[in-house]
C-alpha positions in Angstrom: 71.6 101.7 100.3 73.6 101.4 103.4 77.4 101.7 103.1 78.0 99.0 105.6 75.8 96.6 103.8 76.9 93.0 104.3 76.4 92.3 100.7 79.1 94.8 99.8 81.5 94.6 102.7 81.8 90.8 103.1 82.7 90.0 99.5 85.2 92.9 99.4 86.7 91.8 102.7 87.0 88.2 101.5 88.5 89.4 98.2 91.1 91.6 100.0 92.0 88.8 102.4 92.2 86.3 99.5 94.5 88.6 97.6 96.7 89.2 100.6 96.9 85.5 101.3 97.7 84.7 97.6 100.4 87.4 97.6 102.0 86.1 100.8 102.0 82.5 99.5 103.3 83.6 96.1 106.1 85.6 97.7 107.0 82.6 99.9 107.1 80.3 96.8 109.2 82.9 94.9 111.7 83.1 97.8 112.0 79.3 97.8 112.6 79.2 94.1 115.2 82.0 94.3 117.0 80.0 97.1 116.9 76.9 95.0 118.3 78.8 92.0 121.0 80.3 94.1 122.0 76.8 95.4 122.1 75.5 91.8 124.3 78.5 90.8 126.7 77.9 93.7 126.9 74.2 92.8 127.7 75.0 89.2 130.4 77.5 90.3 131.9 74.8 92.6 131.9 72.3 89.8 133.7 74.8 87.5 136.2 75.7 90.2 137.0 72.0 90.8 137.5 71.4 87.1 139.8 74.4 86.9 141.7 73.3 90.0 142.2 69.8 88.6 143.5 71.2 85.3 145.8 73.6 87.1 147.1 70.8 89.3 148.0 68.8 86.2 149.6 71.8 84.6 151.7 72.5 87.8 152.9 68.9 87.9 153.9 69.1 84.2 155.8 72.3 84.8 157.6 70.8 87.8 158.7 68.0 85.6 160.0 70.4 83.0 161.8 72.5 85.6 163.5 69.4 86.9 164.5 68.3 83.4 165.9 71.7 82.6 167.8 71.9 85.9 169.4 68.5 85.2 170.4 69.8 81.7 172.0 72.9 83.3 174.0 70.8 85.7 175.1 68.5 82.8 176.1 71.5 80.6 178.0 73.2 83.5 179.9 69.9 84.1 180.7 69.7 80.4 181.8 73.3 80.4 184.1 72.8 83.3 185.5 69.7 81.6 186.1 71.4 78.3 187.7 74.5 80.0 190.0 72.2 81.9 191.0 70.4 78.6 191.7 73.8 77.0 193.6 75.0 80.0 191.3 77.9 80.7 190.5 79.2 84.2 188.1 81.7 85.5 191.0 84.2 85.9 191.9 83.9 82.2 188.2 84.5 81.3 187.9 87.5 83.5 191.1 89.1 82.0 189.8 88.7 78.4 186.6 90.7 79.1 
């Protein structure tokens, strides 16, 4: 039996080439699937981020309204305080001397 017999070499060579070709195509397909998966993950992350940004935007608007309301209340209370102190005849100097 000759080692370089065409009945032994050719089927082995074709098998090796077929295996190499299959591996290369499988690897390419796997890379495409990985890239598709990565794109899907990025899209999901963007969707989540947008939802969070929308929620935070609404919360910031609500907090701005509350700050404005509280600021107006402070101004009103200060004005009432000055008015009451004037009616009672108190000044800032009297208040400082008592403490």
